[in-house]
C-alpha positions as CSV (number, residue, x, y, z in Angstrom):
1,M,-6.1,-15.7,43.6
2,L,-3.1,-16.7,45.7
3,V,0.1,-14.7,45.4
4,S,2.1,-17.8,44.4
5,E,-0.2,-18.3,41.4
6,R,0.3,-14.7,40.3
7,V,4.1,-15.1,40.6
8,K,4.0,-18.3,38.6
9,R,1.9,-16.6,35.9
10,L,4.3,-13.6,35.8
11,L,7.3,-15.9,35.5
12,K,5.8,-17.8,32.6
13,L,5.6,-14.5,30.7
14,V,9.4,-14.4,30.5
15,P,10.4,-15.8,27.1
16,G,12.8,-18.6,26.5
17,Q,11.5,-21.3,28.8
18,R,11.8,-24.1,26.4
19,R,15.3,-23.3,25.2
20,F,17.0,-21.9,28.3
21,G,14.8,-23.2,31.1
22,F,15.6,-21.6,34.5
23,Y,18.7,-19.8,33.0
24,R,16.4,-17.4,31.1
25,F,16.4,-15.2,34.2
26,L,20.2,-14.6,34.0
27,P,20.1,-11.3,32.0
28,F,17.9,-9.8,34.7
29,F,20.5,-10.6,37.4
30,F,23.3,-9.2,35.2
31,V,21.4,-6.0,34.8
32,L,20.6,-5.9,38.5
33,G,24.3,-6.5,39.4
34,G,25.4,-3.7,37.0
35,A,22.9,-1.3,38.4
36,M,24.0,-2.1,42.0
37,E,27.7,-1.5,41.0
38,W,26.8,1.8,39.3
39,F,24.9,2.9,42.4
40,M,27.8,2.0,44.7
41,I,30.3,3.9,42.6
42,N,28.3,7.0,41.6
43,V,25.7,7.7,44.3
44,R,26.8,9.7,47.3
45,I,25.1,9.2,50.7
46,G,26.2,12.0,52.8
47,Q,29.7,12.9,51.7
48,E,30.9,9.4,50.7
49,T,30.3,6.6,48.2
50,F,30.6,2.9,49.1
51,Y,34.1,2.8,47.5
52,D,35.3,5.8,49.4
53,V,34.5,4.0,52.6
54,Y,36.1,0.8,51.3
55,R,39.3,2.5,50.4
56,R,39.6,4.3,53.7
57,K,39.0,1.1,55.7
58,Q,41.6,-0.8,53.6
59,S,44.2,1.9,54.2
60,E,43.4,1.9,57.9
61,R,43.9,-1.8,58.1
62,L,47.2,-1.6,56.2
63,Y,48.4,1.2,58.6
64,E,47.5,-0.9,61.6
65,E,49.3,-3.9,60.3
66,R,52.4,-1.8,59.7
67,M,52.2,-0.4,63.2
68,E,51.9,-3.9,64.7
69,K,55.0,-5.1,62.7
70,G,56.9,-2.0,63.9
71,E,57.7,-0.5,60.5
C-alpha cells in the first residue's frame, strides 16, 4: 500500500467532512499553534527562552538606533 493511500485513509477518519470540508482540520492547527506558543514561553534551552532572546535583541536594536541618532 502506498503512503499516499494511507494518508488519505487517515484523513478520512477525521469527522466533519460533509459539513466543514477542508476546514475540519482547523482545530488541530489551533492546538498546534497554542502548543508551540507555550513551548516558546515556558521551555528553557540553556538559560533562555525564545522570548528572552527576542526581548534582548529588541532592546539592542533600540539602543543602536538611539546611538545612531546621537541621543
